[in-house]
C-alpha positions as a printed Julia matrix, in Angstrom:
119×3 Matrix{Float64}:
  90.45  103.01  127.65
  92.25  101.92  124.52
  95.91  102.84  124.64
  97.46  100.7   121.87
  95.7   100.44  118.53
  96.67   97.89  115.91
  95.79   98.06  112.25
  96.74   96.41  108.99
  95.4    92.91  109.42
  93.32   91.17  106.79
  92.98   88.24  104.46
  95.89   87.39  102.18
  96.92   84.44  100.07
  99.9    82.33  101.0
 103.08   84.0    99.82
 101.61   87.45  100.22
 102.54   90.32  102.51
 100.93   92.49  105.14
 102.19   95.31  107.31
 100.78   95.74  110.78
 100.93   99.01  112.67
 100.56   99.75  116.36
 100.11  103.29  117.61
  99.29  104.78  120.96
  95.95  106.46  121.35
  94.95  109.69  123.02
  97.54  111.03  125.41
  99.28  107.71  126.08
 102.68  109.23  125.32
 104.45  107.33  128.09
 103.52  103.97  126.6
 106.06  102.62  124.14
 105.02   99.76  121.86
 107.73   97.12  122.03
 106.59   93.85  120.51
 104.15   91.73  118.59
 102.47   88.57  119.8
  99.96   86.3   118.15
  97.35   83.81  119.24
  95.85   81.18  116.98
  92.62   79.36  117.88
  93.23   76.79  120.6
  96.82   77.89  121.12
  98.63   80.03  123.63
  99.7    83.56  122.84
 103.26   83.56  121.57
 105.94   86.12  120.9
 106.41   86.96  117.23
 108.93   89.78  117.35
 110.13   92.4   119.78
 112.5    95.31  120.08
 114.58   94.81  123.18
 117.15   96.84  125.06
 119.58   98.77  122.96
 117.35   98.51  119.93
 118.12   94.88  119.23
 115.39   92.7   117.82
 114.16   89.26  118.74
 112.13   86.98  116.48
 110.37   83.68  116.86
 112.18   80.99  114.89
 109.08   80.42  112.79
 109.16   83.96  111.36
 112.88   84.65  111.04
 113.76   85.82  107.58
 110.12   86.57  106.73
 108.98   89.15  109.29
 110.63   92.42  110.23
 109.87   94.65  113.21
 110.55   98.37  113.27
 109.56  101.4   115.28
 109.14  105.03  114.28
 110.06  106.83  117.49
 108.81  110.19  116.24
 105.36  108.71  115.75
 105.66  106.23  118.64
 104.4   103.61  116.22
 105.5   100.0   115.91
 105.37   98.07  112.65
 105.52   94.44  111.65
 106.29   93.75  108.01
 105.18   90.22  107.19
 106.36   88.66  103.95
 106.04   85.17  102.49
 103.02   84.55  104.68
 101.97   80.99  105.38
  98.6    79.57  106.48
 100.16   78.78  109.85
 100.68   82.52  110.39
  96.91   82.86  110.71
  96.16   84.32  114.14
  95.1    87.41  116.01
  98.14   89.66  116.31
  98.54   91.78  119.42
 100.78   94.73  120.1
 102.48   94.86  123.51
 103.86   97.94  125.15
 105.64   99.17  128.24
 104.77  102.2   130.28
 107.25  104.63  131.72
 108.53  105.51  128.24
 109.6   101.94  127.69
 111.18  101.02  131.02
 108.07   99.91  132.87
 106.53   96.43  132.87
 105.01   95.13  129.6
 101.46   95.58  130.8
  99.81   97.22  127.81
  98.03   95.36  125.04
  96.11   96.36  121.97
  92.76   94.87  121.02
  94.31   92.66  118.33
  94.06   92.51  114.58
  93.13   89.38  112.65
  95.52   88.0   110.06
  94.18   85.2   107.89
  96.39   83.49  105.31
  94.62   81.28  102.81
  96.32   78.37  101.09
């Protein structure tokens, strides 16, 4: 049962931009998408950006100044605007969410969307 659905990945040249989206599917209204992670081949999954308590944001050092996370609460959709993309940003990007309208554990994951940045 898919509950978080990512979209927006693709192939882009270095220096380009992409915007990822993460929406809940079906009747998963209690799940709130909170953050983006990525996993490159042979590497561990890592945090890219997240919206934390009080609406503050947290970014990996490697993406600060280039990526921006935002959420449309009316649509319960999370976005990741990625600018000035680099080949090292190539990875599968996953959306992570919390149940209980955002106060439960971060147990929900999307299926991932591939981002490939060519040099």
